[in-house]
C-alpha positions as CSV (number, residue, x, y, z in Angstrom):
1,M,54.7,101.6,80.0
2,T,54.8,105.3,79.7
3,C,57.6,107.6,78.8
4,S,58.6,108.0,82.4
5,Q,58.6,104.3,82.9
6,F,61.0,103.6,80.1
7,I,63.5,106.5,80.0
8,C,63.5,110.0,81.5
9,I,65.0,113.1,80.0
10,S,64.5,116.7,80.8
11,K,64.4,119.4,78.2
12,T,65.5,122.7,79.7
13,R,65.3,126.2,78.2
14,P,68.3,128.4,78.2
15,F,68.5,130.7,81.3
16,A,67.1,134.1,80.5
17,T,68.7,137.3,81.9
18,S,66.7,139.1,84.5
19,T,66.9,142.3,86.6
20,R,65.3,140.6,89.6
21,P,67.6,140.3,92.6
22,E,69.2,137.0,93.2
23,P,67.5,134.9,95.9
24,D,69.2,134.3,99.2
25,T,70.7,130.8,99.0
26,S,72.7,130.7,102.2
27,S,70.2,128.5,104.0
28,M,70.0,126.2,101.0
29,A,73.7,125.8,100.9
30,Q,73.7,124.6,104.5
31,S,71.0,121.9,103.8
32,P,72.4,118.4,103.4
33,P,72.4,117.1,99.9
34,K,69.6,114.7,99.0
35,K,70.7,111.1,98.8
36,K,70.5,109.6,95.3
37,R,67.7,107.0,95.3
38,A,69.0,103.5,94.7
39,P,67.7,101.8,91.5
40,A,64.7,99.6,91.8
41,P,65.6,95.9,92.0
42,L,65.6,93.9,88.8
43,R,63.2,91.1,88.0
44,P,64.5,88.3,85.8
45,S,62.4,87.7,82.7
46,S,62.8,86.2,79.2
47,S,61.2,86.7,75.8
48,I,61.2,85.1,72.4
49,V,61.5,86.6,68.9
50,L,59.4,83.9,67.2
51,L,59.8,83.2,63.5
52,S,57.1,81.4,61.5
53,P,58.1,78.8,58.9
54,T,58.1,81.7,56.3
55,N,60.2,83.9,58.6
56,Q,57.6,86.3,59.8
57,V,57.7,87.6,63.4
58,L,55.0,87.1,66.0
59,L,53.9,90.1,68.1
60,L,51.2,90.2,70.8
61,H,48.9,93.2,71.2
62,R,48.7,94.1,74.9
63,V,45.6,95.7,76.4
64,K,45.6,99.3,77.5
65,T,45.3,98.4,81.2
66,S,48.5,96.3,81.3
67,K,51.1,97.4,83.9
68,S,53.9,97.1,81.4
69,F,54.0,98.0,77.7
70,A,50.3,99.0,77.7
71,A,48.6,98.9,74.3
72,A,51.9,98.0,72.7
73,H,52.9,95.2,70.4
74,V,55.4,92.9,72.2
75,F,57.2,89.6,71.8
76,P,55.8,86.7,73.9
77,G,57.5,86.4,77.3
78,G,57.4,87.4,80.9
79,N,58.8,87.0,84.4
80,L,60.5,83.8,85.6
81,D,58.6,81.7,88.1
82,A,60.5,79.3,90.4
83,F,57.4,77.0,90.6
84,H,57.7,76.3,86.9
85,D,61.2,77.3,85.8
86,G,63.3,75.8,88.7
87,E,66.0,77.6,90.7
88,L,66.2,81.2,89.7
89,P,69.5,83.1,89.4
90,N,70.7,85.1,92.4
91,L,69.8,88.7,91.9
92,S,72.8,89.9,93.8
93,T,75.4,88.3,91.5
94,P,76.4,88.9,87.9
95,E,75.1,85.4,87.0
96,V,71.5,86.9,87.0
97,H,72.5,88.5,83.7
98,Q,73.6,85.3,82.0
99,D,71.7,82.9,79.9
100,S,70.6,79.9,82.0
101,A,68.1,76.9,82.1
102,A,65.6,79.0,84.1
103,Y,65.5,81.8,81.5
104,R,65.1,79.3,78.7
105,L,62.3,77.3,80.3
106,G,60.5,80.5,81.4
107,A,60.6,81.8,77.8
108,I,59.0,78.6,76.4
109,R,56.4,78.5,79.2
110,E,55.4,82.1,78.8
111,C,55.1,81.6,75.0
112,F,52.8,78.7,75.6
113,E,50.7,80.5,78.2
114,E,50.3,83.6,76.1
115,T,49.9,82.1,72.6
116,G,49.2,78.4,72.8
117,I,52.2,77.7,70.7
118,L,54.1,74.8,72.4
119,L,57.8,74.8,71.6
120,A,58.5,71.2,72.6
121,R,59.9,68.3,70.7
122,P,59.1,64.6,71.1
123,K,61.0,62.8,73.8
124,G,64.2,61.4,72.6
125,S,64.6,63.8,69.8
126,S,67.1,66.6,69.7
127,S,67.7,69.8,67.8
128,P,71.4,70.4,67.6
129,D,70.8,72.5,64.4
130,T,68.5,75.3,65.6
131,T,67.5,76.0,61.9
132,S,66.5,72.4,61.2
133,A,63.0,71.3,60.2
134,T,62.4,68.7,62.9
135,S,58.7,68.9,63.8
136,L,57.4,70.0,67.2
137,I,55.2,67.8,69.3
138,D,51.5,67.7,68.2
139,V,48.9,68.3,70.9
140,S,45.2,68.9,70.3
141,E,43.8,72.3,70.6
142,A,41.5,71.3,73.4
143,E,44.3,69.8,75.4
144,R,46.5,72.8,74.9
145,E,43.8,75.2,76.0
146,T,43.1,73.2,79.2
147,A,46.9,73.1,79.9
148,R,47.3,76.8,79.4
149,R,44.8,77.5,82.1
150,R,46.2,74.9,84.5
151,V,49.8,76.1,84.0
152,H,48.8,79.8,84.4
153,D,46.9,78.9,87.7
154,N,49.9,76.8,89.0
155,E,47.8,73.7,89.1
156,V,50.5,71.8,87.3
157,R,54.1,72.4,86.6
158,F,54.7,73.3,83.0
159,G,57.6,70.8,82.6
160,D,55.5,68.0,84.2
161,W,52.6,68.6,81.8
162,V,54.9,68.6,78.7
163,D,56.4,65.4,79.9
164,S,52.9,63.9,80.3
165,V,52.1,64.5,76.6
166,G,55.3,62.9,75.5
167,G,57.4,66.0,74.9
168,T,60.3,68.0,76.2
169,P,60.6,71.8,76.1
170,D,62.9,72.7,73.2
171,V,65.4,74.8,75.3
172,Q,68.2,73.9,72.9
173,G,66.3,75.5,70.0
174,L,66.4,78.9,71.7
175,M,69.3,81.1,70.4
176,P,70.3,84.0,72.8
177,F,69.6,87.3,71.0
178,T,70.8,90.1,73.3
179,R,69.8,91.0,76.9
180,W,68.0,94.2,77.9
181,I,68.3,95.9,81.4
182,T,65.8,98.6,82.3
183,P,67.4,102.0,83.0
184,A,68.1,102.8,86.6
185,N,65.5,105.7,86.7
186,V,62.6,103.4,86.0
187,G,60.3,102.2,88.8
188,R,59.7,98.7,87.4
189,R,63.0,97.2,86.2
190,F,63.8,93.9,84.4
191,T,66.8,92.0,83.2
192,T,65.4,90.3,80.2
193,Q,67.0,87.6,78.2
194,M,65.9,87.7,74.6
195,Y,65.9,84.6,72.4
196,L,65.4,83.8,68.8
197,Y,63.3,80.7,67.9
198,M,62.6,79.5,64.4
199,I,59.5,77.4,64.2
200,P,60.2,74.4,62.0
201,D,58.3,73.8,58.8
202,G,55.2,71.8,59.8
203,G,55.5,72.8,63.5
204,S,52.2,72.8,65.6
205,G,50.4,76.0,66.4
206,A,51.9,78.4,63.8
207,G,50.9,78.7,60.2
208,G,53.2,79.6,57.4
209,E,51.3,82.7,56.3
210,A,50.6,85.9,58.0
211,R,47.4,85.5,60.0
212,E,45.7,87.1,63.0
213,M,44.2,85.1,65.8
214,T,42.4,85.9,69.0
215,I,44.4,84.9,72.0
216,P,42.2,82.9,74.5
217,T,44.4,83.8,77.4
218,P,43.7,82.1,80.8
219,D,43.0,85.5,82.4
220,G,40.2,86.3,80.0
221,G,42.3,88.6,77.8
222,V,43.5,90.9,80.5
223,E,47.1,91.0,79.1
224,H,46.8,90.3,75.4
225,T,44.0,90.5,72.8
226,A,45.5,89.2,69.6
227,A,48.6,87.9,67.9
228,L,49.9,88.5,64.5
229,F,52.7,87.0,62.4
230,D,53.9,89.6,59.9
231,D,57.1,90.6,58.1
232,A,59.7,92.4,60.2
233,S,59.7,95.2,57.6
234,A,55.9,95.6,58.1
235,W,56.2,95.9,61.9
236,L,59.0,98.5,61.4
237,A,57.0,100.5,59.0
238,R,54.1,100.7,61.4
239,A,56.4,101.7,64.3
240,A,58.1,104.4,62.2
241,S,54.7,105.9,61.1
242,G,53.3,105.8,64.7
243,D,50.4,103.5,63.7
244,D,51.5,100.9,66.2
245,I,53.2,101.2,69.6
246,L,56.5,99.3,69.7
247,F,59.1,100.0,72.3
248,P,62.8,100.4,71.4
249,P,63.8,96.8,72.2
250,Q,61.2,95.4,69.9
251,V,62.1,97.8,67.1
252,F,65.8,97.2,67.5
253,L,65.6,93.4,67.3
254,L,63.1,93.6,64.4
255,H,65.6,95.9,62.6
256,L,68.3,93.2,62.9
257,V,65.9,90.4,61.8
258,N,64.8,92.4,58.8
259,R,68.4,92.4,57.5
260,F,68.1,88.7,56.8
261,C,64.4,87.6,56.9
262,S,62.2,89.1,54.2
263,G,59.0,87.0,54.9
264,S,56.4,87.6,52.2
265,S,58.0,90.9,51.0
266,T,60.5,88.8,48.9
267,P,58.6,85.8,47.7
268,P,60.6,82.5,47.2
269,P,61.5,81.5,43.7
270,A,59.0,79.4,41.7
271,G,59.7,75.8,42.0
272,P,59.0,72.6,44.1
273,P,58.3,72.8,47.8
274,T,61.9,71.9,48.5
275,A,63.1,75.1,46.8
276,V,60.7,77.2,48.9
277,R,62.0,75.6,52.1
278,E,65.6,76.1,51.0
279,H,64.8,79.8,50.3
280,Y,63.6,80.4,53.9
281,Q,66.3,78.1,55.3
282,A,69.1,80.2,53.7
283,Q,67.7,83.3,55.4
284,R,67.5,81.5,58.8
285,Q,71.1,80.2,58.5
286,A,72.4,83.7,57.7
287,L,70.6,85.1,60.7
288,A,71.9,82.4,63.0
289,D,75.5,83.0,61.7
290,F,75.1,86.7,62.3
291,L,74.3,86.1,66.0
292,R,77.6,84.4,66.6
293,A,79.8,86.6,64.4
294,T,82.3,89.3,65.4
295,P,83.1,92.1,65.0
296,T,79.5,93.3,65.1
297,S,80.2,96.8,63.7
298,T,82.8,98.9,61.9
299,A,83.1,101.2,64.9
300,A,86.3,101.1,66.9
301,H,84.5,100.4,70.2
302,P,85.0,97.5,72.7
303,S,81.3,96.4,72.2
304,S,82.1,95.4,68.7
305,A,83.9,92.3,70.0
306,I,80.8,91.1,71.8
307,P,78.6,88.8,69.7
308,W,74.9,89.6,69.4
309,A,74.1,86.5,71.5
310,E,75.9,88.0,74.4
311,K,75.3,91.8,74.1
312,V,73.6,93.6,77.0
313,M,71.6,96.8,76.3
314,S,70.5,99.4,78.8
315,P,69.2,102.4,76.9
316,H,70.3,105.9,77.9
317,S,69.3,109.3,76.5
318,L,71.9,111.2,74.5
319,F,70.0,114.3,73.3
320,V,66.7,115.5,71.9
321,R,66.5,116.3,68.2
322,G,65.2,119.8,67.7
323,S,63.9,118.9,64.2
324,D,61.3,116.3,65.3
325,D,61.5,116.3,69.2
326,R,62.6,112.7,69.2
327,I,64.9,111.4,71.9
328,V,68.1,109.7,70.7
329,L,68.9,106.6,72.8
330,G,72.4,105.1,73.1
331,L,72.7,101.3,73.5
332,E,76.3,100.7,74.3
333,R,76.0,100.6,78.1
334,P,75.1,97.4,80.0
335,G,73.3,99.1,82.9
336,P,74.4,100.1,86.5
337,E,74.6,96.5,87.8
338,L,77.2,95.6,85.1
339,R,79.1,98.9,85.2
340,G,82.9,98.2,85.0
341,S,82.4,94.7,83.6
342,A,83.3,93.5,80.1
343,R,79.7,93.4,79.1
344,G,78.2,95.9,76.7
345,G,75.7,96.5,73.9
346,D,75.9,98.2,70.5
347,Y,77.7,101.5,69.9
348,E,77.2,101.8,66.2
349,R,73.4,102.2,66.3
350,V,71.0,104.4,68.2
351,V,67.2,104.4,68.6
352,L,65.1,107.5,67.9
353,A,61.7,107.7,69.6
354,R,59.1,110.4,70.5
355,F,57.6,109.4,73.9
356,T,54.0,110.4,74.5
357,G,51.5,109.5,77.2
358,E,50.4,106.6,75.1
359,G,53.9,105.3,74.6
360,P,56.7,105.7,72.1
361,R,55.9,106.8,68.6
362,R,57.9,107.0,65.4
363,V,60.5,104.6,66.8
364,E,63.5,104.1,64.4
365,V,67.0,102.5,64.4
366,R,69.6,104.7,62.8
367,S,73.4,104.8,62.4
368,R,75.0,106.7,65.4
369,D,77.4,108.6,63.1
370,E,74.6,109.7,60.8
371,V,72.4,110.9,63.6
372,F,75.2,112.8,65.2
373,R,76.2,114.5,61.9
374,E,72.6,115.7,61.5
375,H,72.6,116.9,65.1
376,R,75.8,118.9,64.6
377,A,74.5,120.4,61.4
378,E,71.3,121.4,63.3
379,E,73.3,123.0,66.1
380,Q,75.4,125.0,63.6
381,E,72.3,126.2,61.8
382,A,70.8,127.3,65.1
383,E,74.0,129.1,66.1
384,A,74.1,130.9,62.7
385,A,70.5,132.0,63.1
386,R,71.2,133.4,66.6
387,K,74.2,135.4,65.2
388,D,71.9,136.9,62.5
389,E,69.3,138.0,65.0
390,P,69.2,141.8,65.3
391,K,70.6,143.1,68.5
392,L,68.2,145.3,70.6
């Protein structure tokens, strides 16, 4: 995904005075105005912010030839598929922007296809407490890899295969964690339901320590080349420095996770294994409580009354910072399809990013008030400098 695919903004220079005659615009005035192009249709998709047993976050590294998020690090996820995920939401109704069974099953299926991590519990078990340590179903690596290929090629329905190995997709373990709607000026648009999932201690397919693994994807590595569990703070540092390409949704959600889950950056206290588990469990519980709590900010804005589990974000450009040429993106709007509804995102925070041909660089989440104060000070300095310029 390039700059133009994510968000468009034009940077214009001030008009310069000229002695040239004004062009004749009489014929132009008689021309009918161009019709505004309708936004591209939305594609329903879902994605998972996956926490390891030590509360590190999994990101996948996409190849440069990918149609979306090329060369970027992304959360596992993808488009919904009626063959696997059941009846899809009606795109012409607001229900398409609501959490549903299809979004949940699609998220778990995509996670399995892309990583081999199967978020399924034994039949008959339940996970009413999404932070509990109930183990996931254990399936051999060989069986998982065969199933990944068959599911990807639509040779077997994902749910049928999970049932055949004695499991059931852990849809109840998914916690809604915002929805993102692609801006209207982008050619490929999605309405993406984000979820948070906390892999239980001892769950299959995910180790407790940061580790990198090659992803043997069914398509021969066309979409992803590797996966890495790492601290949210480490991902944020690499995004801010420009070492890794992370798009605003990933950076924003990592920013929220980092408030509660320290991973290896804050080691658990010395003690028995139960003390270590309690350390990470306390972080998880605090994050789960945060998703349901309101108000979500100190700003006097209607979006503050919307819990994080229900927020809808459609980034829009506010201005370009002269100091570092980064675009400032607002996140309080829910997108054109939900304009006039009670849905909304986050007013208190903004995302800064410098978009290049390779993707966004130096992506950072900041306080809206702080960024606007800096912008006003920058404008005042520029105005003072203009007044001090000698007049010719």
